[in-house]
ROKE-192305 format. One line per field, with one value per atom (N, C-alpha, C): x, y, z; residue in three letters. Coordinates in Angstrom, 1 decimal. Each point is the difference from the previous one (the first is absolute). Layout:
<pts>
c1	c(X,...)
c2	c(Y,...)
c3	c(Z,...)
code	c(ALA,...)
</pts>
This chain:
<pts>
c1	c(44.0,0.9,1.3,-0.2,1.1,0.9,-0.6,0.9,0.8,-0.6,0.7,1.1,-0.2,1.1,1.1,-0.4,1.0,0.9,-0.6,0.8,1.0,-0.2,1.0,0.9,-0.1,0.9,-0.5,-1.2,-0.6,-0.8,0.5,-0.7,-1.0,-1.2,-1.0,-0.5,0.3,-0.4,0.5,1.3,0.6,-0.6,-0.2,-0.6,-1.5,-0.7,-1.4,0.0,0.8,0.0,0.4,1.0,0.4,-1.1,-0.8,-1.1,-1.1,-0.3,-1.0,0.4,1.3,0.5,-0.2,0.3,-0.1,-1.4,-0.9,-1.5,-0.5,0.5,-0.5,0.5,1.2,0.5,-0.8,-0.7,-0.7,-1.5,-0.6,-1.4,-0.5,-1.2,-0.6,-0.4,-0.1,-0.2,-1.3,-1.2,-1.2,0.2,0.7,0.2,1.0,1.0,1.0,-0.7,-0.9,-0.7,-0.9,-0.7,-0.9,0.8,1.1,0.7,0.7,0.5,0.8,-0.9,-1.1,-0.9,0.4,0.9,0.4,-1.0,0.1,-0.9,0.4,-1.0,0.3,1.0,0.0,1.0,1.4,0.1,1.3,0.5,-0.9,0.4,0.4,-0.7,0.3,1.5,0.3,1.4,1.0,-0.3,1.0,0.1,-1.0,0.1,0.8,-0.3,0.8,1.5,0.3,1.3,0.8,-0.8,0.6,-0.1,-0.6,-0.3,1.3,0.0,1.1,0.0,1.0,0.1,1.0,-0.4,0.8,0.5,-0.3,0.3,1.5,0.8,1.4,0.6,-0.4,0.4,-0.3,-1.2,-0.5,0.8,0.3,0.8,1.4,0.6,1.3,0.1,-1.0,-0.1,-0.2,-0.8,-0.2,1.3,0.7,1.3,1.0,0.0,0.9,-0.4,-1.2,-0.5,0.4,-0.2,0.3,1.5,0.8,1.5,0.5,-0.6,0.5,-0.4,-1.2,-0.4,0.9,0.4,0.9,1.4,0.4,1.4,0.0,-1.1,0.0,0.2)
c2	c(108.5,-1.1,0.5,0.8,0.5,0.8,0.9,0.8,-0.8,-1.0,-0.9,-0.7,-0.5,-0.7,1.0,1.2,1.0,0.3,0.1,0.4,-1.1,-1.2,-1.1,-0.2,0.9,0.0,-0.9,-0.4,-0.9,0.9,0.3,0.9,-0.8,0.3,-0.8,0.5,1.3,0.6,-0.7,-0.4,-0.6,-1.4,-0.7,-1.4,0.1,1.0,0.3,0.2,0.9,0.4,-1.2,-0.8,-1.2,-1.0,-0.2,-0.9,0.4,1.3,0.6,-0.2,0.3,-0.2,-1.4,-1.0,-1.4,-0.4,0.5,-0.3,0.7,1.2,0.8,-0.7,-0.7,-0.7,-1.2,-0.6,-1.2,0.1,1.1,0.2,1.1,-0.1,1.1,1.1,1.2,1.1,-0.1,-0.4,-0.1,-1.0,-1.1,-1.0,0.6,0.6,0.6,1.1,0.8,1.0,-0.7,-1.1,-0.7,-0.7,-0.6,-0.8,1.0,1.1,0.9,1.1,0.2,1.1,1.4,0.0,1.3,0.4,1.3,0.6,-0.7,-0.1,-0.7,0.8,1.3,0.8,-0.2,-0.2,-0.2,-1.4,-1.0,-1.3,0.0,0.8,0.1,0.5,1.0,0.6,-1.1,-0.7,-1.1,-1.0,-0.4,-1.0,0.5,1.3,0.6,0.1,0.3,0.1,-1.4,-1.0,-1.4,-0.8,0.6,-0.8,-0.5,-1.2,-0.7,0.2,0.6,0.2,-0.9,-1.0,-1.0,0.3,1.2,0.3,0.0,0.6,0.0,-1.4,-0.8,-1.4,-0.8,0.1,-0.7,0.4,1.3,0.4,-0.6,0.0,-0.5,-1.5,-0.7,-1.5,-0.2,0.7,-0.1,0.2,1.0,0.3,-1.2,-0.5,-1.2,-1.2,-0.2,-1.2,0.2,1.2,0.3,-0.1,0.5,-0.1,-1.4,-0.8,-1.4,-0.8,0.3,-0.7,0.4,1.2,0.4,-0.5,-0.4,-0.5,-1.5,-0.6,-1.5,-0.3)
c3	c(116.8,-0.1,-0.8,-1.0,-0.8,0.8,0.9,0.8,1.0,0.6,0.9,-0.6,-1.2,-0.7,-0.4,-0.5,-0.3,1.2,1.2,1.1,0.3,-0.4,0.2,-1.2,-0.9,-1.2,-1.1,0.1,-1.1,-0.9,-1.2,-0.9,-0.8,0.0,-0.7,-1.3,-0.3,-1.2,-1.2,0.0,-1.1,-0.2,1.0,-0.1,-0.5,0.5,-0.4,-1.5,-0.5,-1.4,-0.9,0.5,-0.7,-0.1,1.1,0.0,-0.9,0.0,-0.9,-1.5,-0.3,-1.3,-0.5,0.9,-0.4,-0.2,0.8,-0.2,-1.3,-0.2,-1.2,-1.3,0.1,-1.2,-0.3,1.0,-0.2,-0.1,0.5,0.1,-0.9,-0.6,-0.6,1.0,-0.5,1.0,0.7,-0.5,0.8,1.2,-0.3,1.1,1.0,-0.4,0.9,0.9,-0.6,0.8,1.0,-0.4,0.9,1.2,-0.4,1.0,1.0,-0.4,0.9,0.6,-0.6,0.5,-0.5,-1.0,-0.5,-1.1,-0.3,-1.1,-1.3,-0.9,-1.3,-0.8,0.1,-0.8,0.5,1.4,0.6,-0.5,0.0,-0.4,-1.5,-0.8,-1.4,-0.2,0.8,-0.1,0.4,1.1,0.4,-1.1,-0.6,-1.1,-1.1,-0.4,-1.1,0.4,1.3,0.4,0.0,0.3,0.1,-1.2,-1.1,-1.2,-0.5,-0.5,-0.6,-1.5,-0.5,-1.4,-0.6,-0.7,-0.6,-1.4,-0.5,-1.4,-0.3,0.9,-0.2,0.0,1.0,0.1,-1.2,-0.5,-1.2,-1.2,-0.2,-1.1,0.0,1.2,0.2,-0.3,0.5,-0.3,-1.5,-0.7,-1.4,-0.8,0.5,-0.7,0.3,1.2,0.3,-0.9,-0.1,-0.8,-1.5,-0.5,-1.4,-0.2,0.9,-0.2,0.1,0.9,0.1,-1.2,-0.6,-1.2,-1.2,-0.1,-1.1,0.1,1.2,0.2,-0.3,-0.1,-0.2,-1.5)
code	c(MET,MET,MET,THR,THR,THR,GLN,GLN,GLN,LYS,LYS,LYS,LEU,LEU,LEU,ASN,ASN,ASN,ARG,ARG,ARG,HIS,HIS,HIS,GLY,GLY,GLY,ILE,ILE,ILE,LEU,LEU,LEU,VAL,VAL,VAL,ARG,ARG,ARG,THR,THR,THR,ALA,ALA,ALA,ARG,ARG,ARG,ASN,ASN,ASN,GLY,GLY,GLY,ALA,ALA,ALA,LEU,LEU,LEU,ALA,ALA,ALA,ALA,ALA,ALA,LEU,LEU,LEU,ALA,ALA,ALA,ALA,ALA,ALA,ASP,ASP,ASP,LEU,LEU,LEU,PRO,PRO,PRO,SER,SER,SER,PRO,PRO,PRO,ILE,ILE,ILE,LEU,LEU,LEU,ALA,ALA,ALA,ASP,ASP,ASP,VAL,VAL,VAL,THR,THR,THR,GLY,GLY,GLY,MET,MET,MET,HIS,HIS,HIS,ARG,ARG,ARG,HIS,HIS,HIS,THR,THR,THR,ALA,ALA,ALA,LEU,LEU,LEU,ARG,ARG,ARG,TRP,TRP,TRP,VAL,VAL,VAL,ALA,ALA,ALA,TYR,TYR,TYR,ALA,ALA,ALA,ARG,ARG,ARG,ARG,ARG,ARG,ASP,ASP,ASP,TRP,TRP,TRP,ALA,ALA,ALA,GLU,GLU,GLU,TYR,TYR,TYR,LEU,LEU,LEU,ALA,ALA,ALA,ALA,ALA,ALA,ARG,ARG,ARG,ALA,ALA,ALA,GLU,GLU,GLU,ASP,ASP,ASP,ILE,ILE,ILE,THR,THR,THR,SER,SER,SER,SER,SER,SER,ARG,ARG,ARG,SER,SER,SER,GLN,GLN,GLN,GLN,GLN,GLN)
</pts>
């Protein structure tokens, strides 16, 4: 199917990777491996790749809150 779509100019690799990244961001690796049929180590790498790290955002929010309180 991928080859047929590619022949018509529809590139599926990017969409596939995007869909996997979205799934990996929402699912734990054992479930991702089970749902997609991929090896558990591959699923673990996808989850690590798509992991959401909120530390920088939380630090910025804490700084904003602190500065707004000091201005009052």
